[in-house]
N, C-alpha and C positions, 0 to 999 in steps of 0.2 A: 508519586511521579507519574503521569498524563501524560500516554501518547497518544501519537499520531499517524493517522496512515493517510498516503498518499491518491485516493479515492475518489472519485466525478460523482459515486452515489453513496444512499444509505445499506452500510452493512447492520447487517442485524443480526448474525454468526457466521462464525470464519469457517470455510468450508476448502477445504488444503485438494480436496479434487481438480474444485477450475482455477488452484498454483501454478505457475508457466515454469517445468521442469529446469531451465537451464539459466538459470537468474542469476545475481550475484555464490551467494550462497546455496541452489540449488530451491526446490522446492520449500513453500513456506510464505507464511505472515509478516510480512517483509515494516517492520514498526519506526518509528521513530521520534524523540524530542524534542525535535527543534516541529515548532509547525508552520517556518518559513520555504521547510524543507517540502516537507508534508502538498502544503502547496504549487508547492509549484510540479512537482508531478503531478495534482489530479490534474492539473492547467495541462501539462503534455500530453493529457488522455484524453482529449477533449477535440483535441487534431489530430 
């Protein structure tokens, strides 16, 4: 399975201390198997 993360920077290692606590499911590293969803999220983070 390929998972995508909607980020606009390269991520070498997951650091949960940088995670925001009030996301939909709490702190965590969010990923999706839907590439377009991750791309859309990365575009939002540029704004």
